[in-house]
Phi, psi and omega in degrees: 000326178293324178296327180272005179059032174285325179232156175251138182299334179292348181281346181293136181273193182298338180270002184061031177238148175217143177254130181226162172239149181221143177295340178289340181228070184299137178078004181243145173261133180251138178246128178239148177233150179257129180255106183297332179290314177296320180300317179294318179299316180292324178295318178296317179297317179300316180297318178298318179295322177295320178296320178294321179296316178299322181295326181274321184229095179299154180299143180275348184093353178265140177293150179265000000 
């Protein structure tokens, strides 16, 4: 849902839970939770992939 921009990560409260509604699930309340361990793991993986990409294709100097 975050990938589809249905929810924003900033909406999570102190419990790392958020309640959302979606047109894909009419009449239903959806509960999502944020897992900080998974988030950190994905951030590390993303950084490694960016570093590998940079090694193969140096920046052109133009903003993306």
